[in-house]
C-alpha positions in Angstrom: -0.9 56.0 -36.7 0.2 53.5 -34.4 -1.0 50.0 -36.3 -3.7 48.5 -32.9 -2.4 44.8 -34.3 -0.4 42.4 -32.4 1.4 39.1 -33.5 -0.1 36.2 -31.5 1.3 35.3 -28.3 2.1 32.1 -28.7 0.9 29.3 -25.3 2.4 28.4 -22.6 4.9 25.9 -23.0 2.8 22.4 -21.2 4.4 22.3 -18.0 6.7 19.2 -17.6 6.0 16.3 -14.7 9.4 14.9 -14.7 7.6 12.0 -12.2 4.4 11.5 -14.4 7.1 11.1 -17.4 9.4 8.4 -15.3 5.9 7.3 -14.3 4.5 6.7 -17.4 7.9 5.2 -18.8 8.3 2.5 -16.4 4.8 0.9 -16.7 5.2 1.6 -20.2 2.1 3.3 -20.7 2.6 4.3 -24.2 3.4 0.9 -25.6 0.3 -0.6 -27.9 -1.5 -3.1 -26.2 -2.5 -5.7 -29.1 -5.8 -7.5 -29.2 -5.6 -10.6 -27.6 -7.9 -13.7 -27.1 -8.0 -15.6 -23.9 -6.9 -19.3 -26.3 -3.5 -16.4 -27.0 -2.7 -15.1 -23.2 -3.0 -18.5 -22.1 -0.2 -19.5 -24.3 2.2 -16.8 -23.5 1.7 -17.1 -19.9 1.8 -21.0 -20.7 5.6 -20.0 -22.5 6.9 -17.3 -19.9 5.7 -19.4 -16.6 8.9 -21.6 -16.1 11.1 -18.0 -16.7 8.8 -15.8 -15.4 8.5 -18.3 -12.0 12.5 -19.0 -11.7 13.1 -14.3 -12.1 10.6 -13.6 -9.4 11.7 -17.0 -7.4 15.4 -15.7 -7.7 14.2 -12.0 -7.1 12.6 -12.7 -4.2 15.2 -14.7 -2.6 17.5 -12.0 -3.0 15.6 -9.1 -2.0 14.9 -11.2 1.1 19.1 -11.6 1.5 19.6 -8.3 1.2 16.9 -6.7 3.9 18.4 -9.2 6.7 21.1 -7.3 6.8 19.0 -4.2 7.9 16.8 -5.9 9.7 14.4 -3.4 11.6 13.4 -6.5 14.4 17.4 -7.6 14.8 20.3 -5.6 13.3 19.0 -2.0 13.2 17.7 -2.5 16.8 21.1 -3.6 18.0 23.2 -0.8 15.9 20.5 1.6 18.3 21.3 0.4 21.5 25.0 0.7 21.1 24.0 4.7 20.9 20.9 4.8 23.1 18.9 2.9 25.6 16.0 5.4 25.1 11.8 3.3 24.3 11.2 6.2 22.6 14.3 5.8 20.1 12.9 2.2 19.3 9.4 2.5 19.0 10.4 5.0 16.1 12.5 3.0 14.8 9.9 0.3 14.1 7.2 3.1 12.5 9.8 4.1 10.6 10.5 1.0 8.8 6.3 0.0 9.3 6.1 3.1 7.4 8.6 2.8 4.8 6.4 0.1 3.0 3.3 2.2 3.5 3.4 6.0 3.3 4.4 5.6 -1.0 1.3 4.2 -1.8 -0.9 7.0 0.5 1.6 9.8 -2.3 1.4 8.5 -5.0 -2.0 7.0 -5.3 -3.7 10.2 -7.0 -0.9 10.3 -9.7 -1.2 6.8 -10.5 -5.3 6.9 -11.2 -4.4 9.8 -13.2 -2.5 7.9 -15.7 -4.0 6.9 -19.5 -4.6 2.9 -18.4 -3.4 0.1 -20.4 -6.8 -1.8 -20.7 -6.5 -2.7 -17.6 -9.7 -4.3 -15.3 -8.3 -4.5 -12.2 -5.5 -3.3 -9.8 -5.6 -5.1 -6.3 -3.6 -3.4 -3.5 -2.7 -5.6 -0.3 -2.8 -4.2 2.5 -2.0 -1.0 0.9 -3.5 2.7 2.3 -6.3 0.9 4.3 -3.6 -0.4 7.0 -1.3 2.6 6.3 -3.3 5.1 7.5 -4.7 2.5 10.2 -1.1 2.7 11.2 -0.7 6.2 11.2 -4.3 6.8 13.1 -2.5 4.0 15.8 1.0 5.3 16.2 2.3 7.9 14.4 2.8 11.1 15.6 1.0 13.7 17.9 1.0 16.0 15.3 -0.2 13.8 12.4 -3.1 12.2 14.4 -4.0 16.0 16.5 -6.6 18.2 14.6 -4.0 19.9 12.9 -4.3 17.2 10.6 -7.2 17.0 9.9 -7.2 18.6 6.8 -4.7 16.3 5.7 -6.6 13.6 6.9 -9.7 14.5 5.1 -7.6 14.8 1.6 -6.3 11.6 2.4 -10.0 10.3 2.7 -11.3 11.4 -0.3 -8.6 10.9 -2.3 -8.4 6.8 -1.4 -12.2 7.2 -1.1 -11.9 8.2 -5.4 -9.1 5.5 -6.0 -10.8 2.3 -4.4 -13.8 0.2 -5.0 -13.4 -2.3 -3.2 -11.9 -3.5 -0.3 -12.0 -7.1 1.1 -12.2 -7.2 4.8 -10.6 -11.2 6.1 -11.5 -11.1 9.7 -10.2 -12.9 12.6 -10.1 -12.5 16.5 -6.9 -11.3 17.6 -5.6 -14.5 18.7 -6.1 -15.9 15.2 -4.4 -13.2 13.6 -1.0 -13.2 16.2 -0.8 -16.9 15.6 -1.1 -16.8 11.9 1.8 -13.9 12.1 3.5 -15.8 14.7 3.6 -19.0 11.8 5.2 -16.7 9.4 9.3 -16.5 8.7 8.9 -12.8 8.6 7.0 -10.9 11.5 7.9 -7.4 11.4 7.2 -5.1 14.6 5.0 -7.8 16.2 9.0 -9.7 16.1 9.9 -8.5 19.3 6.7 -7.9 21.3 5.6 -10.9 23.8 2.5 -12.5 22.6 0.2 -9.6 25.5 1.9 -6.5 24.0 1.2 -8.1 20.6 -2.4 -8.5 21.1 -2.6 -5.2 22.3 -0.5 -3.8 19.2 -2.9 -6.0 16.7 -6.3 -4.6 18.7 -5.4 -1.1 18.4 -4.7 -1.7 14.2 -8.5 -3.3 14.0 -10.2 -0.3 16.0 -8.3 2.5 13.6 -8.8 0.5 10.7 -12.3 0.6 11.2 -12.2 4.1 11.8 -10.2 4.7 8.3 -12.8 1.6 7.0 -16.0 4.6 8.1 -14.1 7.9 6.5 -14.1 5.9 3.2 -17.7 4.9 3.2 -19.1 8.2 4.6 -17.9 9.5 1.8 -20.1 9.5 -1.3 -19.1 7.5 -3.8 -16.2 5.5 -1.8 -15.5 1.9 -1.9 -17.6 -1.4 -0.6 -16.3 -3.1 1.9 -16.3 -6.6 1.6 -16.6 -8.5 5.4 -15.6 -12.0 4.9 -14.3 -14.3 8.1 -11.7 -16.0 7.1 -11.7 -18.4 10.0 -14.8 -20.0 8.8 -14.0 -19.9 5.1 -11.5 -21.8 3.0 -9.5 -20.0 0.4 -11.5 -21.5 -2.3 -14.2 -20.0 -1.2 -13.1 -16.2 -0.6 -11.9 -16.8 -4.2 -15.2 -17.5 -5.2 -17.0 -14.2 -3.3 -14.9 -11.9 -5.1 -16.1 -13.3 -8.5 
């Protein structure tokens, strides 16, 4: 008679996620964090200040210098004009250039949220998902704005509602926003627009941003919205509100 005993089946190998492994290595999440006092942290910041300032200054300078050779407001439209004069192509170029800044954050946020933290208390995103989703809402393809994409939008809203704790909305009138953008060295897609076109663009973004924020706050556990009238507030006052 054959024995009914069976050798134990070894557990399946753990699934390997190359992207997660790369992020853990890049962010040094496995590196132990030494405990420091406030005075020790302040001394370390002061000790590395000159080095960090110089490196960040050079990094920003060379990055802006390099990216100017493929500027989406000057160089790329010039190349595109040699191929076509269709307004749609230039519109797609501007949207694609902006999407490159925001779409990666949308798709990697959920992965980053699941990574183990190294004692971080606050992560600050400038513009980030709210602005990216608003631009997709206003200027995305017909497919992304159709009912066919509703499930995708619901999933994005759910993920970001679980990720964000607080959204600080610096409010200002559209003319004030346009004036601030025009005063910058890098105006992105607005640089090729007339003032009238730019004001319509900013107004459209504002409406879409409101819809995105309403969707996020409608989800239980969604982020709080701190609205600040930036026309009447100084930077010191805004910093005080954030405490």
